[in-house]
N, C-alpha and C positions, 0 to 999 in steps of 0.2 A: 193822613200824611201819604203824600205820593212821591214817586221817584223824581219828579221835576224839582220839588222843594229841596230834596237831598242833594240832587246835581246842583242846584244853584249854591246851597251853603258850602258844599265841598269845592265848587269852582271859586267862590269868593276866598276860601281858605287857601286853595292853590295859588291863585294870583297874589295874595298878601305874602305867602310864604315865598314865593318867587323874588320878592323884593330881598330877602335875605340872600338870595343867590347872586344878586347884582349890587347890592348895596345902594342906598339912597340917603342923600342929604337935601335938606330944604333950608335954603337962605343960609347956608354955612353950618346948620345944625344936623347933627347925625341922626337920622331916623333909625337907620339899621346898617351896619358895616357889611361887607362882602363877606360872606361866611361859606362859600361853597366847599372849601376843604373841610370845614367842622361838620356842616349840615347837609352836604351834597347827597349822602347816601339817604338820609331821610326824605329828602325832595324827590329823589329818584323812585324810591319804594312807594311814596305816597302817590306819585304820577302813575306808576304802573297799577297799583290797586284801584285808583280812581278810573283809569281807562278800562281796566278789567269789569269794574263795577258798571260803567256805562253800556258795555256790550254784553255781559253775561251776569246780570244782578242776582240770578237766583242762587248762588253761592257766594260770590264776590262781596254781597252786602255784608256778610258776617265776617269775612277777612278785613274789609274795611272798618267796620265798626271795631273790630279787635285792635287793629293798628291805631285807630284814633284814640281808643282808651289808653293803649301803651304809650302814645305819644303825650296825651295829657298827664298821665302820671310822671313820665320823664320830665315834663316841663314843670311840674309841681315840685318834683325833688330838686330841679336845677334852679328854681326861682322862688317860688312862694315859701318853700322849707325855710329859706334864709330870712324871709320876711317874718315868719311866724315865730321861729325859734331861736333868732338872733342873727346879728350881722355877720357878714363876712367881709373883712376888710378888701380882700382880693376881688370880690364881686362887685363892691361898691366902687372901686378904682377901674375896674374893666368897663363899666357902664357909665362912667363919669361923665363922658361927652355926649351921650345920647339924649334924645328930647324925652323929658320927664313930664309926666301928667301930675305927679305928686313928688315935688323935690324933697329930698331927705339926705342929710350928711351922717346920720348916726345910725340908721337902719336901711338896710337894702330893700327898695321897693322897685318891681319891675318897670322898665321903661315904657313908653307909649307903644313901641311896636310890640313888645311883648304881652302886654295886656290886652291889646287888640288880637294878637295871635291866640292867646288863651281862650279869649272869648269865642273866636271862630272855631277853634277846635272843640270847645264845649257845645256849641249850637251844632255843628256837623255830627258830633257824636250823638248828641240827644235826637236829632232827625234821624240818624241812621238806626237808632235802637228802635224809635217809635214806628219806623217804616218796616223794619225787621219783623217785630211783633205784630203788626197790623197785616203784613203780607202772609205770614203764617196763619193768622185768624181766617183771613179770607180763603185760604186753601182748605181749611177744615169746614168751612160752612158750606 
């Protein structure tokens, strides 16, 4: 694993997450609403950590990996928890107008935007962990 792969996966995540800052509709269907007020601090923190990682990856890679882990945990608790442990009527109603990969009226299933976001976070986190371990091993050899 090299830094370039981590850069690409985190850049894809940053660009996808940016859609949440501006909101996007496709043919009148909501992919994601503009949520800068709700998620702006997460975006800014991720952007700062990503830029720090680009220029000073020696220590920043650990902070970025930690941030990605925390973000994935928050996303799990905010979305997949309700899918696994039962519906939340408020959650179903809040995301009712978004593009669904798997439509459901009785159980909350994250919309297309959030499914892709979660996959990108998981891929970036996995890449960062592998890169961090590999770079530590190369220093000891």
